[in-house]
C-alpha positions in Angstrom: 160.3 77.8 165.4 158.2 78.1 161.9 154.9 78.6 161.5 155.2 76.7 158.5 157.9 75.2 156.6 158.4 73.4 152.8 162.1 72.2 151.6 164.3 74.6 153.0 161.9 77.0 153.1 159.8 79.1 156.0 157.6 81.4 157.6 158.3 82.0 160.4 156.5 82.1 163.7 156.0 85.9 163.6 154.3 85.9 160.2 151.7 83.6 161.8 148.9 85.6 163.3 148.6 88.1 160.5 147.7 85.2 158.4 145.4 83.2 160.6 143.6 86.3 161.0 143.5 86.9 158.1 141.8 83.3 156.9 139.9 83.0 159.9 138.8 86.4 160.8 138.8 88.0 157.3 141.7 90.9 158.7 143.3 92.5 156.7 147.3 92.4 157.2 150.3 94.0 156.1 151.6 95.6 153.1 154.2 91.7 152.6 151.2 90.0 153.1 148.8 91.7 151.5 150.9 91.5 148.3 151.3 87.8 148.8 147.7 86.9 149.1 147.2 89.1 146.2 149.5 86.9 144.3 151.8 90.9 143.7 155.1 89.2 143.5 157.1 92.6 142.4 155.4 94.5 145.8 156.0 91.3 148.0 159.3 91.8 146.9 159.9 95.1 147.8 157.9 95.0 151.1 159.5 91.3 152.9 161.5 91.9 155.1 165.5 90.3 155.3 163.8 87.0 156.4 160.4 86.8 154.0 162.2 87.8 150.9 164.1 84.4 151.4 161.1 82.4 151.8 158.4 83.5 149.1 158.2 79.6 148.3 156.8 78.8 151.2 154.4 81.3 151.5 153.6 79.9 147.9 153.3 76.5 148.6 151.0 77.5 151.7 148.4 79.5 150.1 148.4 76.9 147.7 147.9 73.8 149.7 146.4 75.2 152.8 144.0 78.2 152.2 141.0 77.8 150.3 141.6 79.0 147.0 138.8 82.3 147.0 141.0 83.6 149.8 144.0 84.5 147.7 145.1 84.8 144.0 143.8 88.5 143.3 142.7 92.4 145.1 139.1 90.9 144.2 139.5 87.7 145.7 141.2 89.4 148.9 138.9 92.2 149.4 135.9 89.6 148.9 137.3 87.3 151.6 137.8 90.5 154.3 134.3 91.1 153.4 132.9 87.6 154.5 135.4 88.3 157.7 137.1 85.0 156.3 136.0 81.7 157.5 134.2 83.4 160.6 131.7 84.2 158.0 131.2 80.5 156.6 129.9 79.7 160.1 127.4 82.2 160.9 
């Protein structure tokens, strides 16, 4: 089962909680997701497990199509998203 699928690539279910916690609550994820969110390809490759390294395209498309652009793409955007508590911060 997968959290998200794009063509033959997928984000495995076990990564879903970290992604949701980051998006919804602004909780800092682990090293791999942090690198993906900050658009740091080399760090993402260095910190990926064997499943995630094969599926980087799914992560790229998920963040591009499904996540507000103010939440990903650089260290600064990630810090601001965490500081505002993600989508939860929009509701308050």
